[in-house]
Jmol script that loads the backbone (N, CA, C; Angstrom):
load data "model"
ATOM      1  N   LEU A   1      43.570  -4.243 -42.973  1.00  0.00           N
ATOM      2  CA  LEU A   1      44.038  -4.287 -41.605  1.00  0.00           C
ATOM      3  C   LEU A   1      43.878  -2.886 -41.036  1.00  0.00           C
ATOM      4  N   ALA A   2      43.328  -2.773 -39.844  1.00  0.00           N
ATOM      5  CA  ALA A   2      43.127  -1.463 -39.224  1.00  0.00           C
ATOM      6  C   ALA A   2      43.584  -1.499 -37.773  1.00  0.00           C
ATOM      7  N   LEU A   3      44.214  -0.419 -37.368  1.00  0.00           N
ATOM      8  CA  LEU A   3      44.618  -0.239 -35.979  1.00  0.00           C
ATOM      9  C   LEU A   3      43.836   0.928 -35.401  1.00  0.00           C
ATOM     10  N   HIS A   4      43.213   0.704 -34.252  1.00  0.00           N
ATOM     11  CA  HIS A   4      42.470   1.755 -33.561  1.00  0.00           C
ATOM     12  C   HIS A   4      43.214   2.136 -32.288  1.00  0.00           C
ATOM     13  N   PHE A   5      43.193   3.425 -31.985  1.00  0.00           N
ATOM     14  CA  PHE A   5      43.815   3.929 -30.762  1.00  0.00           C
ATOM     15  C   PHE A   5      42.881   4.969 -30.163  1.00  0.00           C
ATOM     16  N   ARG A   6      42.570   4.819 -28.870  1.00  0.00           N
ATOM     17  CA  ARG A   6      41.697   5.766 -28.178  1.00  0.00           C
ATOM     18  C   ARG A   6      42.475   6.401 -27.035  1.00  0.00           C
ATOM     19  N   PRO A   7      43.191   7.506 -27.317  1.00  0.00           N
ATOM     20  CA  PRO A   7      43.962   8.153 -26.257  1.00  0.00           C
ATOM     21  C   PRO A   7      43.074   8.784 -25.187  1.00  0.00           C
ATOM     22  N   LEU A   8      41.841   9.130 -25.567  1.00  0.00           N
ATOM     23  CA  LEU A   8      40.830   9.673 -24.650  1.00  0.00           C
ATOM     24  C   LEU A   8      39.494   9.033 -25.005  1.00  0.00           C
ATOM     25  N   ASP A   9      38.549   9.063 -24.079  1.00  0.00           N
ATOM     26  CA  ASP A   9      37.230   8.501 -24.367  1.00  0.00           C
ATOM     27  C   ASP A   9      36.565   9.189 -25.550  1.00  0.00           C
ATOM     28  N   SER A  10      36.883  10.452 -25.772  1.00  0.00           N
ATOM     29  CA  SER A  10      36.232  11.229 -26.823  1.00  0.00           C
ATOM     30  C   SER A  10      37.010  11.243 -28.144  1.00  0.00           C
ATOM     31  N   VAL A  11      38.145  10.559 -28.207  1.00  0.00           N
ATOM     32  CA  VAL A  11      38.997  10.594 -29.406  1.00  0.00           C
ATOM     33  C   VAL A  11      39.262   9.172 -29.898  1.00  0.00           C
ATOM     34  N   ASP A  12      39.003   8.948 -31.181  1.00  0.00           N
ATOM     35  CA  ASP A  12      39.293   7.657 -31.810  1.00  0.00           C
ATOM     36  C   ASP A  12      40.181   7.911 -33.022  1.00  0.00           C
ATOM     37  N   LEU A  13      41.338   7.269 -33.062  1.00  0.00           N
ATOM     38  CA  LEU A  13      42.263   7.380 -34.183  1.00  0.00           C
ATOM     39  C   LEU A  13      42.350   6.027 -34.874  1.00  0.00           C
ATOM     40  N   GLN A  14      42.356   6.040 -36.189  1.00  0.00           N
ATOM     41  CA  GLN A  14      42.408   4.788 -36.942  1.00  0.00           C
ATOM     42  C   GLN A  14      43.428   4.917 -38.067  1.00  0.00           C
ATOM     43  N   LEU A  15      44.272   3.920 -38.203  1.00  0.00           N
ATOM     44  CA  LEU A  15      45.190   3.798 -39.329  1.00  0.00           C
ATOM     45  C   LEU A  15      44.831   2.503 -40.042  1.00  0.00           C
ATOM     46  N   ARG A  16      44.538   2.617 -41.328  1.00  0.00           N
ATOM     47  CA  ARG A  16      44.081   1.459 -42.096  1.00  0.00           C
ATOM     48  C   ARG A  16      45.051   1.189 -43.240  1.00  0.00           C
ATOM     49  N   TRP A  17      45.398  -0.075 -43.435  1.00  0.00           N
ATOM     50  CA  TRP A  17      46.270  -0.493 -44.533  1.00  0.00           C
ATOM     51  C   TRP A  17      45.445  -1.335 -45.495  1.00  0.00           C
ATOM     52  N   LEU A  18      45.502  -0.973 -46.769  1.00  0.00           N
ATOM     53  CA  LEU A  18      44.788  -1.691 -47.813  1.00  0.00           C
ATOM     54  C   LEU A  18      45.805  -2.274 -48.792  1.00  0.00           C
ATOM     55  N   HIS A  19      45.703  -3.559 -49.049  1.00  0.00           N
ATOM     56  CA  HIS A  19      46.614  -4.221 -49.989  1.00  0.00           C
ATOM     57  C   HIS A  19      45.818  -4.746 -51.173  1.00  0.00           C
ATOM     58  N   GLN A  20      46.239  -4.374 -52.367  1.00  0.00           N
ATOM     59  CA  GLN A  20      45.681  -4.938 -53.594  1.00  0.00           C
ATOM     60  C   GLN A  20      46.789  -5.740 -54.252  1.00  0.00           C
ATOM     61  N   GLY A  21      46.631  -7.035 -54.294  1.00  0.00           N
ATOM     62  CA  GLY A  21      47.642  -7.885 -54.907  1.00  0.00           C
ATOM     63  C   GLY A  21      47.641  -7.765 -56.421  1.00  0.00           C
ATOM     64  N   SER A  22      48.604  -8.398 -57.051  1.00  0.00           N
ATOM     65  CA  SER A  22      48.688  -8.355 -58.510  1.00  0.00           C
ATOM     66  C   SER A  22      47.518  -9.128 -59.120  1.00  0.00           C
ATOM     67  N   TYR A  23      47.157  -8.736 -60.342  1.00  0.00           N
ATOM     68  CA  TYR A  23      46.093  -9.452 -61.046  1.00  0.00           C
ATOM     69  C   TYR A  23      46.331  -9.360 -62.553  1.00  0.00           C
ATOM     70  N   PHE A  24      45.803 -10.349 -63.269  1.00  0.00           N
ATOM     71  CA  PHE A  24      45.961 -10.388 -64.718  1.00  0.00           C
ATOM     72  C   PHE A  24      45.039  -9.371 -65.375  1.00  0.00           C
ATOM     73  N   LEU A  25      45.504  -8.821 -66.495  1.00  0.00           N
ATOM     74  CA  LEU A  25      44.769  -7.777 -67.200  1.00  0.00           C
ATOM     75  C   LEU A  25      44.070  -8.280 -68.456  1.00  0.00           C
ATOM     76  N   ASP A  26      44.365  -9.510 -68.850  1.00  0.00           N
ATOM     77  CA  ASP A  26      43.775 -10.035 -70.078  1.00  0.00           C
ATOM     78  C   ASP A  26      43.371 -11.497 -69.875  1.00  0.00           C
ATOM     79  N   ALA A  27      42.523 -11.980 -70.775  1.00  0.00           N
ATOM     80  CA  ALA A  27      41.997 -13.344 -70.655  1.00  0.00           C
ATOM     81  C   ALA A  27      43.083 -14.405 -70.814  1.00  0.00           C
ATOM     82  N   ALA A  28      44.151 -14.096 -71.543  1.00  0.00           N
ATOM     83  CA  ALA A  28      45.233 -15.061 -71.752  1.00  0.00           C
ATOM     84  C   ALA A  28      46.225 -15.081 -70.585  1.00  0.00           C
ATOM     85  N   ASN A  29      46.035 -14.216 -69.624  1.00  0.00           N
ATOM     86  CA  ASN A  29      46.926 -14.111 -68.452  1.00  0.00           C
ATOM     87  C   ASN A  29      48.384 -13.843 -68.842  1.00  0.00           C
ATOM     88  N   LEU A  30      48.569 -13.011 -69.848  1.00  0.00           N
ATOM     89  CA  LEU A  30      49.915 -12.650 -70.301  1.00  0.00           C
ATOM     90  C   LEU A  30      50.379 -11.308 -69.737  1.00  0.00           C
ATOM     91  N   HIS A  31      49.457 -10.472 -69.341  1.00  0.00           N
ATOM     92  CA  HIS A  31      49.774  -9.137 -68.841  1.00  0.00           C
ATOM     93  C   HIS A  31      49.137  -8.975 -67.467  1.00  0.00           C
ATOM     94  N   TYR A  32      49.853  -8.295 -66.578  1.00  0.00           N
ATOM     95  CA  TYR A  32      49.325  -8.162 -65.224  1.00  0.00           C
ATOM     96  C   TYR A  32      49.639  -6.789 -64.629  1.00  0.00           C
ATOM     97  N   TYR A  33      48.857  -6.447 -63.626  1.00  0.00           N
ATOM     98  CA  TYR A  33      49.059  -5.237 -62.836  1.00  0.00           C
ATOM     99  C   TYR A  33      49.731  -5.677 -61.533  1.00  0.00           C
ATOM    100  N   GLU A  34      50.764  -4.959 -61.103  1.00  0.00           N
ATOM    101  CA  GLU A  34      51.569  -5.399 -59.956  1.00  0.00           C
ATOM    102  C   GLU A  34      50.876  -5.259 -58.606  1.00  0.00           C
ATOM    103  N   GLY A  35      49.840  -4.463 -58.516  1.00  0.00           N
ATOM    104  CA  GLY A  35      49.174  -4.247 -57.236  1.00  0.00           C
ATOM    105  C   GLY A  35      49.769  -3.061 -56.499  1.00  0.00           C
ATOM    106  N   HIS A  36      49.243  -2.805 -55.300  1.00  0.00           N
ATOM    107  CA  HIS A  36      49.694  -1.644 -54.535  1.00  0.00           C
ATOM    108  C   HIS A  36      49.279  -1.774 -53.070  1.00  0.00           C
ATOM    109  N   ASP A  37      49.851  -0.914 -52.241  1.00  0.00           N
ATOM    110  CA  ASP A  37      49.510  -0.811 -50.822  1.00  0.00           C
ATOM    111  C   ASP A  37      49.192   0.649 -50.526  1.00  0.00           C
ATOM    112  N   ILE A  38      48.131   0.863 -49.760  1.00  0.00           N
ATOM    113  CA  ILE A  38      47.667   2.213 -49.438  1.00  0.00           C
ATOM    114  C   ILE A  38      47.450   2.310 -47.928  1.00  0.00           C
ATOM    115  N   ALA A  39      47.757   3.465 -47.364  1.00  0.00           N
ATOM    116  CA  ALA A  39      47.483   3.731 -45.945  1.00  0.00           C
ATOM    117  C   ALA A  39      46.502   4.902 -45.852  1.00  0.00           C
ATOM    118  N   ASP A  40      45.473   4.745 -45.030  1.00  0.00           N
ATOM    119  CA  ASP A  40      44.486   5.798 -44.770  1.00  0.00           C
ATOM    120  C   ASP A  40      44.470   6.105 -43.277  1.00  0.00           C
ATOM    121  N   PHE A  41      44.130   7.332 -42.933  1.00  0.00           N
ATOM    122  CA  PHE A  41      44.065   7.752 -41.529  1.00  0.00           C
ATOM    123  C   PHE A  41      42.718   8.409 -41.269  1.00  0.00           C
ATOM    124  N   ARG A  42      42.133   8.116 -40.118  1.00  0.00           N
ATOM    125  CA  ARG A  42      40.870   8.724 -39.691  1.00  0.00           C
ATOM    126  C   ARG A  42      41.006   9.178 -38.242  1.00  0.00           C
ATOM    127  N   ALA A  43      40.401  10.302 -37.936  1.00  0.00           N
ATOM    128  CA  ALA A  43      40.329  10.785 -36.555  1.00  0.00           C
ATOM    129  C   ALA A  43      38.898  11.224 -36.291  1.00  0.00           C
ATOM    130  N   THR A  44      38.348  10.776 -35.178  1.00  0.00           N
ATOM    131  CA  THR A  44      36.996  11.153 -34.771  1.00  0.00           C
ATOM    132  C   THR A  44      37.065  11.694 -33.357  1.00  0.00           C
ATOM    133  N   VAL A  45      36.467  12.870 -33.165  1.00  0.00           N
ATOM    134  CA  VAL A  45      36.455  13.516 -31.851  1.00  0.00           C
ATOM    135  C   VAL A  45      35.011  13.828 -31.491  1.00  0.00           C
ATOM    136  N   GLN A  46      34.582  13.360 -30.322  1.00  0.00           N
ATOM    137  CA  GLN A  46      33.253  13.682 -29.809  1.00  0.00           C
ATOM    138  C   GLN A  46      33.343  15.021 -29.080  1.00  0.00           C
ATOM    139  N   LEU A  47      32.551  15.992 -29.535  1.00  0.00           N
ATOM    140  CA  LEU A  47      32.568  17.331 -28.954  1.00  0.00           C
ATOM    141  C   LEU A  47      31.369  17.530 -28.037  1.00  0.00           C
ATOM    142  N   ASN A  48      31.412  18.585 -27.264  1.00  0.00           N
ATOM    143  CA  ASN A  48      30.285  18.927 -26.388  1.00  0.00           C
ATOM    144  C   ASN A  48      29.044  19.221 -27.222  1.00  0.00           C
ATOM    145  N   GLY A  49      27.893  18.967 -26.653  1.00  0.00           N
ATOM    146  CA  GLY A  49      26.638  19.248 -27.332  1.00  0.00           C
ATOM    147  C   GLY A  49      26.239  18.191 -28.347  1.00  0.00           C
ATOM    148  N   GLY A  50      26.889  17.040 -28.308  1.00  0.00           N
ATOM    149  CA  GLY A  50      26.527  15.962 -29.224  1.00  0.00           C
ATOM    150  C   GLY A  50      27.138  16.076 -30.611  1.00  0.00           C
ATOM    151  N   TRP A  51      28.013  17.028 -30.818  1.00  0.00           N
ATOM    152  CA  TRP A  51      28.671  17.194 -32.111  1.00  0.00           C
ATOM    153  C   TRP A  51      29.823  16.202 -32.255  1.00  0.00           C
ATOM    154  N   THR A  52      30.080  15.792 -33.491  1.00  0.00           N
ATOM    155  CA  THR A  52      31.202  14.911 -33.797  1.00  0.00           C
ATOM    156  C   THR A  52      32.032  15.542 -34.905  1.00  0.00           C
ATOM    157  N   LEU A  53      33.337  15.577 -34.706  1.00  0.00           N
ATOM    158  CA  LEU A  53      34.268  16.080 -35.714  1.00  0.00           C
ATOM    159  C   LEU A  53      35.030  14.893 -36.281  1.00  0.00           C
ATOM    160  N   GLN A  54      35.003  14.744 -37.607  1.00  0.00           N
ATOM    161  CA  GLN A  54      35.720  13.657 -38.260  1.00  0.00           C
ATOM    162  C   GLN A  54      36.681  14.234 -39.289  1.00  0.00           C
ATOM    163  N   LEU A  55      37.888  13.741 -39.274  1.00  0.00           N
ATOM    164  CA  LEU A  55      38.907  14.128 -40.244  1.00  0.00           C
ATOM    165  C   LEU A  55      39.408  12.867 -40.929  1.00  0.00           C
ATOM    166  N   ALA A  56      39.692  12.977 -42.222  1.00  0.00           N
ATOM    167  CA  ALA A  56      40.162  11.816 -42.975  1.00  0.00           C
ATOM    168  C   ALA A  56      41.309  12.225 -43.888  1.00  0.00           C
ATOM    169  N   LEU A  57      42.269  11.348 -44.003  1.00  0.00           N
ATOM    170  CA  LEU A  57      43.366  11.505 -44.948  1.00  0.00           C
ATOM    171  C   LEU A  57      43.511  10.172 -45.672  1.00  0.00           C
ATOM    172  N   ASP A  58      43.056  10.138 -46.916  1.00  0.00           N
ATOM    173  CA  ASP A  58      43.159   8.928 -47.727  1.00  0.00           C
ATOM    174  C   ASP A  58      44.459   8.955 -48.513  1.00  0.00           C
ATOM    175  N   ASN A  59      45.079   7.802 -48.639  1.00  0.00           N
ATOM    176  CA  ASN A  59      46.338   7.657 -49.367  1.00  0.00           C
ATOM    177  C   ASN A  59      47.410   8.558 -48.735  1.00  0.00           C
ATOM    178  N   VAL A  60      47.693   8.304 -47.487  1.00  0.00           N
ATOM    179  CA  VAL A  60      48.599   9.126 -46.664  1.00  0.00           C
ATOM    180  C   VAL A  60      49.923   9.408 -47.366  1.00  0.00           C
ATOM    181  N   PHE A  61      50.504   8.412 -48.010  1.00  0.00           N
ATOM    182  CA  PHE A  61      51.825   8.563 -48.618  1.00  0.00           C
ATOM    183  C   PHE A  61      51.759   8.968 -50.090  1.00  0.00           C
ATOM    184  N   ASP A  62      50.560   9.335 -50.559  1.00  0.00           N
ATOM    185  CA  ASP A  62      50.344   9.786 -51.937  1.00  0.00           C
ATOM    186  C   ASP A  62      50.892   8.771 -52.948  1.00  0.00           C
ATOM    187  N   THR A  63      50.594   7.507 -52.704  1.00  0.00           N
ATOM    188  CA  THR A  63      51.036   6.421 -53.581  1.00  0.00           C
ATOM    189  C   THR A  63      50.322   6.512 -54.927  1.00  0.00           C
ATOM    190  N   ARG A  64      51.078   6.371 -55.998  1.00  0.00           N
ATOM    191  CA  ARG A  64      50.472   6.365 -57.331  1.00  0.00           C
ATOM    192  C   ARG A  64      50.042   4.942 -57.657  1.00  0.00           C
ATOM    193  N   PHE A  65      48.761   4.794 -57.983  1.00  0.00           N
ATOM    194  CA  PHE A  65      48.250   3.469 -58.330  1.00  0.00           C
ATOM    195  C   PHE A  65      47.029   3.615 -59.215  1.00  0.00           C
ATOM    196  N   ALA A  66      46.633   2.515 -59.835  1.00  0.00           N
ATOM    197  CA  ALA A  66      45.467   2.502 -60.707  1.00  0.00           C
ATOM    198  C   ALA A  66      44.266   1.953 -59.946  1.00  0.00           C
ATOM    199  N   ASP A  67      43.151   2.680 -60.020  1.00  0.00           N
ATOM    200  CA  ASP A  67      41.896   2.146 -59.489  1.00  0.00           C
ATOM    201  C   ASP A  67      41.472   0.926 -60.296  1.00  0.00           C
ATOM    202  N   ARG A  68      41.788   0.989 -61.590  1.00  0.00           N
ATOM    203  CA  ARG A  68      41.469  -0.114 -62.489  1.00  0.00           C
ATOM    204  C   ARG A  68      42.504  -0.129 -63.608  1.00  0.00           C
ATOM    205  N   ALA A  69      42.817  -1.299 -64.108  1.00  0.00           N
ATOM    206  CA  ALA A  69      43.752  -1.430 -65.222  1.00  0.00           C
ATOM    207  C   ALA A  69      43.314  -2.603 -66.093  1.00  0.00           C
ATOM    208  N   ASP A  70      43.611  -2.504 -67.389  1.00  0.00           N
ATOM    209  CA  ASP A  70      43.340  -3.629 -68.277  1.00  0.00           C
ATOM    210  C   ASP A  70      44.283  -3.581 -69.475  1.00  0.00           C
ATOM    211  N   PHE A  71      44.258  -4.638 -70.263  1.00  0.00           N
ATOM    212  CA  PHE A  71      45.057  -4.731 -71.482  1.00  0.00           C
ATOM    213  C   PHE A  71      44.133  -5.243 -72.569  1.00  0.00           C
ATOM    214  N   ALA A  72      43.931  -4.438 -73.610  1.00  0.00           N
ATOM    215  CA  ALA A  72      43.044  -4.830 -74.701  1.00  0.00           C
ATOM    216  C   ALA A  72      43.550  -4.232 -76.007  1.00  0.00           C
ATOM    217  N   PHE A  73      43.413  -4.986 -77.081  1.00  0.00           N
ATOM    218  CA  PHE A  73      43.803  -4.520 -78.417  1.00  0.00           C
ATOM    219  C   PHE A  73      45.253  -4.042 -78.445  1.00  0.00           C
ATOM    220  N   GLY A  74      46.124  -4.735 -77.689  1.00  0.00           N
ATOM    221  CA  GLY A  74      47.544  -4.432 -77.689  1.00  0.00           C
ATOM    222  C   GLY A  74      47.957  -3.216 -76.880  1.00  0.00           C
ATOM    223  N   THR A  75      47.053  -2.713 -76.043  1.00  0.00           N
ATOM    224  CA  THR A  75      47.333  -1.483 -75.295  1.00  0.00           C
ATOM    225  C   THR A  75      46.967  -1.643 -73.824  1.00  0.00           C
ATOM    226  N   TYR A  76      47.850  -1.159 -72.953  1.00  0.00           N
ATOM    227  CA  TYR A  76      47.542  -1.088 -71.524  1.00  0.00           C
ATOM    228  C   TYR A  76      46.673   0.132 -71.276  1.00  0.00           C
ATOM    229  N   ARG A  77      45.688  -0.020 -70.404  1.00  0.00           N
ATOM    230  CA  ARG A  77      44.884   1.127 -69.975  1.00  0.00           C
ATOM    231  C   ARG A  77      44.907   1.167 -68.455  1.00  0.00           C
ATOM    232  N   TYR A  78      45.222   2.345 -67.923  1.00  0.00           N
ATOM    233  CA  TYR A  78      45.250   2.557 -66.479  1.00  0.00           C
ATOM    234  C   TYR A  78      44.320   3.706 -66.140  1.00  0.00           C
ATOM    235  N   PHE A  79      43.559   3.532 -65.084  1.00  0.00           N
ATOM    236  CA  PHE A  79      42.665   4.573 -64.598  1.00  0.00           C
ATOM    237  C   PHE A  79      43.189   4.978 -63.225  1.00  0.00           C
ATOM    238  N   PRO A  80      44.010   6.040 -63.186  1.00  0.00           N
ATOM    239  CA  PRO A  80      44.727   6.379 -61.945  1.00  0.00           C
ATOM    240  C   PRO A  80      43.816   6.893 -60.838  1.00  0.00           C
ATOM    241  N   ASP A  81      44.190   6.564 -59.623  1.00  0.00           N
ATOM    242  CA  ASP A  81      43.550   7.117 -58.440  1.00  0.00           C
ATOM    243  C   ASP A  81      43.947   8.592 -58.355  1.00  0.00           C
ATOM    244  N   PRO A  82      43.073   9.458 -57.819  1.00  0.00           N
ATOM    245  CA  PRO A  82      43.406  10.889 -57.760  1.00  0.00           C
ATOM    246  C   PRO A  82      44.526  11.249 -56.790  1.00  0.00           C
ATOM    247  N   GLY A  83      44.994  10.319 -55.978  1.00  0.00           N
ATOM    248  CA  GLY A  83      46.085  10.629 -55.052  1.00  0.00           C
ATOM    249  C   GLY A  83      45.577  10.957 -53.657  1.00  0.00           C
ATOM    250  N   ARG A  84      46.427  11.601 -52.876  1.00  0.00           N
ATOM    251  CA  ARG A  84      46.092  11.928 -51.487  1.00  0.00           C
ATOM    252  C   ARG A  84      44.857  12.839 -51.444  1.00  0.00           C
ATOM    253  N   ARG A  85      43.965  12.539 -50.492  1.00  0.00           N
ATOM    254  CA  ARG A  85      42.730  13.321 -50.338  1.00  0.00           C
ATOM    255  C   ARG A  85      42.479  13.617 -48.867  1.00  0.00           C
ATOM    256  N   PHE A  86      42.011  14.823 -48.614  1.00  0.00           N
ATOM    257  CA  PHE A  86      41.628  15.239 -47.264  1.00  0.00           C
ATOM    258  C   PHE A  86      40.110  15.322 -47.206  1.00  0.00           C
ATOM    259  N   GLY A  87      39.574  14.980 -46.063  1.00  0.00           N
ATOM    260  CA  GLY A  87      38.125  15.082 -45.948  1.00  0.00           C
ATOM    261  C   GLY A  87      37.702  15.259 -44.521  1.00  0.00           C
TER     262      GLY A  87
END
end "model"
wireframe off; spacefill off
backbone 0.3
color backbone group
């Protein structure tokens, strides 16, 4: 889900919500990952001379979550997301 706001013709602001629901980690469906919610923010500004300035903030609230998770050989494995990122 994304919300766009254009306070000026040259400025575009976007807030995006990403939801990952729970999912099973093994073939027997005995273990599962609870899922997560992430918010990202983007700002784009059109500058004079045809230049564009873009700013990004991924994972605004620095939510801890796994990019991937599984359960094998009696062990949970989580591959954590790096957290909040600026770009």
